C-alpha positions as CSV (number, residue, x, y, z in Angstrom):
1,X,-35.2,-20.8,-20.6
2,X,-34.6,-18.6,-23.6
3,X,-31.5,-17.1,-21.9
4,X,-30.0,-20.6,-21.5
5,X,-30.6,-21.4,-25.1
6,X,-29.0,-18.1,-26.2
7,X,-26.0,-18.8,-24.1
8,X,-25.7,-22.3,-25.5
9,X,-25.9,-21.0,-29.1
10,X,-23.4,-18.2,-28.4
11,X,-20.8,-20.5,-26.8
12,X,-21.2,-23.1,-29.5
13,X,-20.8,-20.4,-32.2
14,X,-17.6,-19.3,-30.5
15,X,-16.3,-22.8,-30.2
16,X,-16.3,-22.7,-26.5
17,X,-17.8,-25.3,-24.3
18,X,-20.4,-23.8,-21.9
19,X,-18.8,-25.9,-19.2
20,X,-15.3,-24.5,-19.9
21,X,-16.8,-21.0,-20.0
22,X,-18.4,-21.5,-16.6
23,X,-15.2,-22.7,-15.1
24,X,-13.0,-19.8,-16.3
25,X,-12.0,-17.6,-13.4
26,X,-11.2,-14.2,-14.9
27,X,-10.4,-12.6,-11.6
28,X,-7.6,-15.0,-10.9
29,X,-5.7,-13.7,-14.0
30,X,-6.2,-10.1,-13.0
31,X,-5.2,-10.4,-9.4
32,X,-1.4,-10.3,-9.8
33,X,-1.5,-7.2,-11.9
34,X,-4.1,-5.5,-9.6
35,X,-1.9,-6.3,-6.5
36,X,1.2,-5.0,-8.2
37,X,-0.6,-1.7,-9.1
38,X,-1.9,-1.3,-5.5
39,X,1.6,-2.0,-4.1
40,X,3.2,0.5,-6.6
41,X,0.7,3.1,-5.5
42,X,1.3,2.5,-1.9
43,X,5.1,2.5,-2.4
44,X,4.8,5.8,-4.3
45,X,3.3,7.4,-1.2
46,X,6.3,6.4,1.0
47,X,9.3,8.6,1.7
48,X,12.8,7.7,2.8
49,X,14.0,8.8,6.2
50,X,16.4,8.1,9.0
51,X,15.3,8.0,12.7
52,X,17.3,10.4,14.7
53,X,15.6,9.8,18.1
54,X,12.4,8.5,19.7
55,X,10.5,10.3,22.4
56,X,8.0,7.9,24.0
57,X,6.8,10.5,26.5
58,X,5.6,12.7,23.6
59,X,4.7,9.9,21.3
60,X,7.1,11.2,18.6
61,X,10.0,10.2,16.4
62,X,12.5,12.7,15.1
63,X,13.0,11.8,11.4
64,X,15.4,13.2,8.9
65,X,14.1,12.8,5.4
66,X,14.4,13.8,1.8
67,X,11.5,15.4,-0.2
68,X,8.3,13.5,0.5
69,X,5.6,12.5,-2.0
70,X,3.2,14.9,-0.3
71,X,5.4,17.8,-1.4
72,X,7.2,18.3,1.9
73,X,10.8,19.4,1.4
74,X,13.8,17.7,2.9
75,X,14.1,18.4,6.7
76,X,14.4,16.9,10.1
77,X,11.1,16.9,12.1
78,X,9.5,15.4,15.1
79,X,6.5,13.4,13.9
80,X,3.6,12.0,15.9
81,X,3.0,8.3,15.1
82,X,-0.4,6.7,14.5
83,X,0.6,3.7,16.7
84,X,2.7,4.5,19.7
85,X,3.8,0.8,19.8
86,X,5.9,1.6,16.7
87,X,8.1,3.7,19.0
88,X,9.4,0.5,20.7
89,X,10.6,-0.8,17.3
90,X,12.3,2.4,16.0
91,X,15.9,3.0,16.8
92,X,18.2,6.0,16.2
93,X,20.1,5.5,12.9
94,X,17.4,3.2,11.5
95,X,16.6,3.8,7.8
96,X,12.8,3.7,7.2
97,X,10.2,4.2,4.5
98,X,7.2,6.0,5.8
99,X,4.0,7.8,4.9
100,X,2.4,10.7,6.6
101,X,-1.1,12.2,6.8
102,X,-2.1,15.0,4.4
103,X,-0.9,17.6,6.9
104,X,2.5,16.0,7.1
105,X,2.5,15.9,10.9
106,X,1.7,12.3,11.7
107,X,3.3,9.1,10.5
108,X,0.5,6.8,9.3
109,X,2.6,3.9,8.0
110,X,6.1,2.6,8.4
111,X,7.2,-0.1,6.0
112,X,8.3,-3.3,7.7
113,X,6.9,-2.7,11.2
114,X,4.2,-4.9,12.6
């Protein structure tokens, strides 16, 4: 009971209705910024590349790329893919944005694929 009284006194001293205070949703105001920060961090981990070929039998895509965020220099390399179904969606000449594992040997994410 004392806590309720203290809350009522504090909100009235601040000129805020306890009902208005209870209805405020602070997380709703922070969500767009939080989502933007998460998206920016995810985009920062992506590198740009061009698919040169797809080898479904080996489960790889040959990708030419510039320097990657993980420190890998520009090169053309055959990458394993996390999801072999992606190989059906990749076509030679297709420009992609992708992220690799820490070793830089497996593509973990390709932007725009389902």
